[in-house]
N, C-alpha and C positions, 0 to 999 in steps of 0.2 A: 463587540470584540475590538479591543484596542489593536491598532496596526503594529505597535511595537512588540506586542506579545504574540505575533502571528508569523507563521511561515507563509511565504507567498510565491506564486508562480504566475508567469504570463502565459495566457492561453488564447486560442482563437475560437470564436463561436462558430459551430458548424450546423447547429440545429436549435430550434426553440419550440416550446409548446406553451400551454397556458400557465403552467406552474414550474417549469424546469428549463434549463439551458444546457445543451450538450456542447462541451468544449473539448478541444484537443490541446494537450500540453506537449509542446515540442521539447523533448529532452535533449540536453547537450552534455556531452561527456566533460567531466572536470579536467580531463587530460587532453583538451583539444589541441594544445600546442606540442604534444608529444610526437617525436619522430616516428613512432611505431603505430600511430593512430589508424593507418590504413589496414593493419592486421588486427586491430582491436575488435574483440567481440563483446565488449562491455554491454550489459543489459540496459544501462542508463541512457543509451543513445536512441532508444525507440520512443515513438510518440505514444501518449496515453490518452484515451478518450474517457471522459467522466461526465456524469450528469450532476448538475448543481441545482438543487431546489431553491426557487426564489419566487416571490409574489409578483415581481415586476419583470418577468421574463420577456414580455413584449417590448421592453425598452432597449433590448439588446439586438443588434443587427447581425445577420450572418456575415462572417468575415471580419467582424470587429475584434480587436485585441482587448482582452479583459484581464483583470487581476483576480486570481483565486486565492483566498485566505483560509488558513486553518490554524487554530490555536496551537502553540508550541507543545502544550501538555498533551494534546490529542496526537500530535506527531510522535511523541515519545510513547504514548499508549499503543499506537500502531506498530512501532518497532518491537515493543515487548510482546504483543500478540503474534507478530509475524516471525520473530527470530528467537527471542529469549525463551519464551514458554516452550516452543518445540524442542529447543536444545535441552532444556531441563527435563522434559519428558523423555527424550532419547537417553540422556545420561542416567536418569533415575531407573529406567527399565533395564539398562545394561548393568548398572551397579547392583540392583536388587536381584536380578537373575544370576549374576555371577556369584554373589555372596550366598544366596540361599539354595542355589542349584549348581554347585561347583562341577558336577559331572556332565552338565548340559553342554553339548557341542557349541563352539563359538559361532558357527554358521547359523545354528538355530536361534541363538541369542540375537544375532544381527537381524535375522528375518523378523523375529518378534518385535525388536526395537523399531524396525521400519514399519511394521504393521501398526504399532502404537502411534507412530507419526501420522500414518494415513487416517487412523481413527480421530486424532486431533484435528487434522485438516477437514475431515467430514463433519466433525462437531462444529468447527468454525464456520463451515459452509452452511450448515443447518441453522446456525444462529445468526446468519448474516443480516437479516432484517432487524433483529434486536440490536445487534452491534451497530448497524448503520444509523440508528437513531442517536447514538452517542457521538458519531463523527459528523459534525455539522460543518459543511463548507460554505463560505460566503463568497459571493461574486460581486465585483464592482467594476464600473467603467474605468478604463485605464487613465483617462484624462478627465478627472473630476475636479 
C-alpha cells in the first residue's frame, strides 16, 4: 500500500497479541481553535479503539505511537456504506410508499422508513465479518 494513496492516523498501542495490535486513535476536532469548543458536542472528539491484524505484532510496544494506514478508496467505500446507502434506502422507501400508497398516513411512512434503516443496519452488522475482510488496515512504527 503506497503511503501517498493512504489515509493515516496516529495511534497509541494499548494491547498486543500474537497476530493483532489494539490501538487507540485520539480524535481531535477540526475546530479546535473555535471559541465555542467548550460547548461543542462533536462526535469526532472521542477516542476510538481498533484492532489491527499484523504478523509482527510483537514488535510493537504498549504505549508506542504508531501510524495506522488505510487506502483512500476504502475510506470512500466506508463512507458510502455508512452514510450514502442508508440515505438512499430511506429516501427510496419514502418515495415508493408515498407514490404507490398515497392514502397511507405520513407517520406510518416515517415508521416504515426507520424500520428499513434498522433492517439495513442489521444486515450490515450481520455481514460485518465479510465486510471486514475488505477493509485492511496497515500498521507501522511511527519512526521508521
